[in-house]
TIDOLUM-802672 format. One record per atom (N, C-alpha, C, O): chain; residue in one letter; x, y, z. Coordinates in steps of 0.001 Angstrom, whole numbers. Each point is the difference from the previous one (the first is absolute). Layout:
BEGIN
<c->A | r->A | east->X | north->Y | up->Z>
...
***
This chain:
BEGIN
<c->A | r->M | east->6554 | north->14057 | up->-532>
<c->A | r->M | east->-193 | north->-1237 | up->-750>
<c->A | r->M | east->-881 | north->-976 | up->761>
<c->A | r->M | east->-718 | north->-790 | up->-613>
<c->A | r->D | east->762 | north->832 | up->1950>
<c->A | r->D | east->-847 | north->-909 | up->774>
<c->A | r->D | east->-1478 | north->279 | up->-226>
<c->A | r->D | east->-809 | north->-927 | up->32>
<c->A | r->I | east->440 | north->2171 | up->-260>
<c->A | r->I | east->-1401 | north->335 | up->-252>
<c->A | r->I | east->-463 | north->-675 | up->-1288>
<c->A | r->I | east->-1107 | north->-536 | up->-54>
<c->A | r->V | east->1937 | north->559 | up->-975>
<c->A | r->V | east->-347 | north->-645 | up->-1271>
<c->A | r->V | east->-147 | north->-1501 | up->204>
<c->A | r->V | east->-928 | north->-612 | up->-530>
<c->A | r->R | east->1838 | north->16 | up->1294>
<c->A | r->R | east->-83 | north->-1441 | up->258>
<c->A | r->R | east->-1264 | north->-356 | up->773>
<c->A | r->R | east->-628 | north->-1020 | up->-286>
<c->A | r->I | east->247 | north->1836 | up->1253>
<c->A | r->I | east->-1212 | north->-278 | up->774>
<c->A | r->I | east->-1238 | north->140 | up->-878>
<c->A | r->I | east->-943 | north->-779 | up->136>
<c->A | r->I | east->934 | north->1755 | up->-1026>
<c->A | r->I | east->-1137 | north->134 | up->-924>
<c->A | r->I | east->-93 | north->-1229 | up->-893>
<c->A | r->I | east->-1090 | north->-530 | up->-219>
<c->A | r->F | east->2232 | north->75 | up->-299>
<c->A | r->F | east->-8 | north->-1229 | up->-793>
<c->A | r->F | east->-440 | north->-1192 | up->842>
<c->A | r->F | east->-697 | north->-886 | up->-495>
<c->A | r->A | east->1102 | north->858 | up->1772>
<c->A | r->A | east->-371 | north->-1102 | up->882>
<c->A | r->A | east->-1502 | north->-56 | up->207>
<c->A | r->A | east->-559 | north->-1085 | up->164>
<c->A | r->I | east->-96 | north->2216 | up->-169>
<c->A | r->I | east->-1453 | north->16 | up->175>
<c->A | r->I | east->-706 | north->-363 | up->-1305>
<c->A | r->I | east->-978 | north->-748 | up->11>
<c->A | r->L | east->1463 | north->1269 | up->-1122>
<c->A | r->L | east->-656 | north->-263 | up->-1282>
<c->A | r->L | east->346 | north->-1383 | up->-556>
<c->A | r->L | east->-888 | north->-759 | up->-388>
<c->A | r->L | east->2172 | north->442 | up->352>
<c->A | r->L | east->490 | north->-1287 | up->-511>
<c->A | r->L | east->1086 | north->-503 | up->948>
<c->A | r->L | east->1176 | north->300 | up->-206>
<c->A | r->P | east->-1543 | north->-1054 | up->1233>
<c->A | r->P | east->963 | north->-400 | up->1026>
<c->A | r->P | east->1286 | north->-644 | up->-514>
<c->A | r->P | east->1072 | north->349 | up->494>
<c->A | r->P | east->-1118 | north->-1271 | up->-1459>
<c->A | r->P | east->1272 | north->-591 | up->-453>
<c->A | r->P | east->968 | north->1018 | up->-610>
<c->A | r->P | east->1215 | north->-164 | up->109>
<c->A | r->V | east->-1737 | north->1200 | up->-743>
<c->A | r->V | east->875 | north->1015 | up->-594>
<c->A | r->V | east->725 | north->769 | up->1100>
<c->A | r->V | east->1188 | north->295 | up->-126>
<c->A | r->G | east->-1902 | north->29 | up->1204>
<c->A | r->G | east->641 | north->684 | up->1124>
<c->A | r->G | east->1117 | north->-821 | up->612>
<c->A | r->G | east->1058 | north->532 | up->334>
<c->A | r->V | east->-1292 | north->-1830 | up->-185>
<c->A | r->V | east->1038 | north->-878 | up->552>
<c->A | r->V | east->1153 | north->-129 | up->-983>
<c->A | r->V | east->1163 | north->10 | up->403>
<c->A | r->F | east->-1471 | north->-129 | up->-1682>
<c->A | r->F | east->1055 | north->-106 | up->-1011>
<c->A | r->F | east->905 | north->1234 | up->15>
<c->A | r->F | east->1220 | north->-127 | up->-102>
<c->A | r->L | east->-1809 | north->1317 | up->229>
<c->A | r->L | east->804 | north->1217 | up->39>
<c->A | r->L | east->902 | north->46 | up->1226>
<c->A | r->L | east->1068 | north->611 | up->-32>
<c->A | r->Q | east->-1497 | north->-1259 | up->1112>
<c->A | r->Q | east->780 | north->26 | up->1238>
<c->A | r->Q | east->1092 | north->-1065 | up->11>
<c->A | r->Q | east->1152 | north->307 | up->306>
<c->A | r->V | east->-1496 | north->-1558 | up->-635>
<c->A | r->V | east->951 | north->-1108 | up->177>
<c->A | r->V | east->361 | north->-727 | up->-1291>
<c->A | r->V | east->886 | north->-854 | up->13>
<c->A | r->G | east->-1542 | north->1164 | up->-1119>
<c->A | r->G | east->268 | north->-715 | up->-1239>
<c->A | r->G | east->-712 | north->-1354 | up->-3>
<c->A | r->G | east->-886 | north->-257 | up->815>
<c->A | r->I | east->1292 | north->-593 | up->-1743>
<c->A | r->I | east->-622 | north->-1329 | up->-82>
<c->A | r->I | east->742 | north->-919 | up->957>
<c->A | r->I | east->1177 | north->-305 | up->-190>
<c->A | r->G | east->-1877 | north->-122 | up->1204>
<c->A | r->G | east->564 | north->-865 | up->1024>
<c->A | r->G | east->-1134 | north->-674 | up->750>
<c->A | r->G | east->-1148 | north->49 | up->-441>
<c->A | r->P | east->1451 | north->-670 | up->1557>
<c->A | r->P | east->-1037 | north->-715 | up->749>
<c->A | r->P | east->-1148 | north->905 | up->449>
<c->A | r->P | east->-1161 | north->-408 | up->-46>
<c->A | r->Q | east->1472 | north->1630 | up->480>
<c->A | r->Q | east->-1054 | north->904 | up->462>
<c->A | r->Q | east->-946 | north->379 | up->-1138>
<c->A | r->Q | east->-1199 | north->164 | up->221>
<c->A | r->F | east->1722 | north->-28 | up->-1412>
<c->A | r->F | east->-823 | north->316 | up->-1176>
<c->A | r->F | east->-992 | north->-1126 | up->-275>
<c->A | r->F | east->-1184 | north->248 | up->-229>
<c->A | r->W | east->1676 | north->-1491 | up->253>
<c->A | r->W | east->-877 | north->-1139 | up->-295>
<c->A | r->W | east->-1011 | north->-222 | up->1108>
<c->A | r->W | east->-1138 | north->-383 | up->-272>
<c->A | r->I | east->1532 | north->616 | up->1520>
<c->A | r->I | east->-948 | north->-92 | up->1115>
<c->A | r->I | east->-1102 | north->1035 | up->-182>
<c->A | r->I | east->-1173 | north->-281 | up->247>
<c->A | r->N | east->1552 | north->1473 | up->-678>
<c->A | r->N | east->-1006 | north->1044 | up->-180>
<c->A | r->N | east->-950 | north->-325 | up->-1145>
<c->A | r->N | east->-1194 | north->281 | up->97>
<c->A | r->I | east->1694 | north->-861 | up->-1168>
<c->A | r->I | east->-893 | north->-397 | up->-1095>
<c->A | r->I | east->-997 | north->-1040 | up->502>
<c->A | r->I | east->-1189 | north->79 | up->-307>
<c->A | r->L | east->1667 | north->-1047 | up->1074>
<c->A | r->L | east->-891 | north->-1025 | up->550>
<c->A | r->L | east->-1052 | north->624 | up->923>
<c->A | r->L | east->-1183 | north->-326 | up->-100>
<c->A | r->L | east->1605 | north->1209 | up->986>
<c->A | r->L | east->-950 | north->650 | up->907>
<c->A | r->L | east->-1004 | north->860 | up->-761>
<c->A | r->L | east->-1173 | north->52 | up->371>
<c->A | r->T | east->1611 | north->611 | up->-1413>
<c->A | r->T | east->-906 | north->830 | up->-792>
<c->A | r->T | east->-1020 | north->-862 | up->-731>
<c->A | r->T | east->-1162 | north->384 | up->-128>
<c->A | r->L | east->1589 | north->-1541 | up->-348>
<c->A | r->L | east->-945 | north->-897 | up->-666>
<c->A | r->L | east->-1002 | north->-595 | up->981>
<c->A | r->L | east->-1158 | north->-226 | up->-351>
<c->A | r->L | east->1599 | north->-27 | up->1572>
<c->A | r->L | east->-903 | north->-563 | up->1010>
<c->A | r->L | east->-971 | north->1042 | up->545>
<c->A | r->L | east->-1110 | north->-334 | up->415>
<c->A | r->G | east->1520 | north->1562 | up->-417>
<c->A | r->G | east->-851 | north->1088 | up->466>
<c->A | r->G | east->739 | north->1307 | up->-169>
<c->A | r->G | east->1178 | north->100 | up->344>
<c->A | r->Y | east->-1837 | north->874 | up->-853>
<c->A | r->Y | east->658 | north->1269 | up->-320>
<c->A | r->Y | east->549 | north->699 | up->1246>
<c->A | r->Y | east->1103 | north->546 | up->-30>
<c->A | r->I | east->-1863 | north->-564 | up->1116>
<c->A | r->I | east->402 | north->687 | up->1237>
<c->A | r->I | east->1275 | north->-602 | up->601>
<c->A | r->I | east->891 | north->761 | up->376>
<c->A | r->P | east->-757 | north->-2093 | up->-268>
<c->A | r->P | east->1268 | north->-539 | up->517>
<c->A | r->P | east->1207 | north->405 | up->-854>
<c->A | r->P | east->1089 | north->211 | up->534>
<c->A | r->G | east->-1269 | north->-103 | up->-1831>
<c->A | r->G | east->1078 | north->451 | up->-870>
<c->A | r->G | east->400 | north->1435 | up->293>
<c->A | r->G | east->1186 | north->331 | up->-9>
<c->A | r->I | east->-2169 | north->524 | up->268>
<c->A | r->I | east->276 | north->1404 | up->327>
<c->A | r->I | east->734 | north->91 | up->1329>
<c->A | r->I | east->989 | north->723 | up->119>
<c->A | r->V | east->-1473 | north->-1455 | up->879>
<c->A | r->V | east->624 | north->45 | up->1328>
<c->A | r->V | east->1453 | north->-461 | up->-83>
<c->A | r->V | east->886 | north->631 | up->575>
<c->A | r->H | east->-644 | north->-1716 | up->-1281>
<c->A | r->H | east->1358 | north->-519 | up->-139>
<c->A | r->H | east->892 | north->1002 | up->-734>
<c->A | r->H | east->1139 | north->225 | up->408>
<c->A | r->A | east->-1642 | north->375 | up->-1479>
<c->A | r->A | east->793 | north->957 | up->-765>
<c->A | r->A | east->364 | north->1227 | up->836>
<c->A | r->A | east->1144 | north->454 | up->-26>
<c->A | r->V | east->-2105 | north->76 | up->759>
<c->A | r->V | east->278 | north->1169 | up->835>
<c->A | r->V | east->992 | north->-367 | up->1097>
<c->A | r->V | east->876 | north->796 | up->339>
<c->A | r->Y | east->-1009 | north->-1998 | up->217>
<c->A | r->Y | east->946 | north->-459 | up->1026>
<c->A | r->Y | east->1421 | north->-77 | up->-555>
<c->A | r->Y | east->943 | north->456 | up->647>
<c->A | r->I | east->-785 | north->-1026 | up->-1829>
<c->A | r->I | east->1322 | north->-128 | up->-616>
<c->A | r->I | east->603 | north->1375 | up->-266>
<c->A | r->I | east->1189 | north->214 | up->236>
<c->A | r->I | east->-2001 | north->716 | up->-725>
<c->A | r->I | east->504 | north->1339 | up->-296>
<c->A | r->I | east->341 | north->745 | up->1277>
<c->A | r->I | east->1027 | north->676 | up->57>
<c->A | r->A | east->-1854 | north->-782 | up->963>
<c->A | r->A | east->227 | north->726 | up->1254>
<c->A | r->A | east->1159 | north->-585 | up->796>
<c->A | r->A | east->653 | north->712 | up->763>
<c->A | r->K | east->-393 | north->-2008 | up->-937>
<c->A | r->K | east->1062 | north->-668 | up->758>
<c->A | r->K | east->1376 | north->542 | up->-373>
<c->A | r->K | east->885 | north->46 | up->855>
<c->A | r->R | east->-681 | north->359 | up->-2083>
<c->A | r->R | east->1327 | north->433 | up->-446>
<c->A | r->R | east->193 | north->1479 | up->154>
<c->A | r->R | east->1065 | north->522 | up->-331>
***
């Protein structure tokens, strides 16, 4: 399942975070980072998925 989450994290970072933690502070932080720049959103999403 982590492979699917990482693929989502690369394609659509907020979806990868949502699958990992649901709607919470990390999800909203990731949406903000993705809007500010796609790469920071990817890095944050992969970090959240790898941390757990």
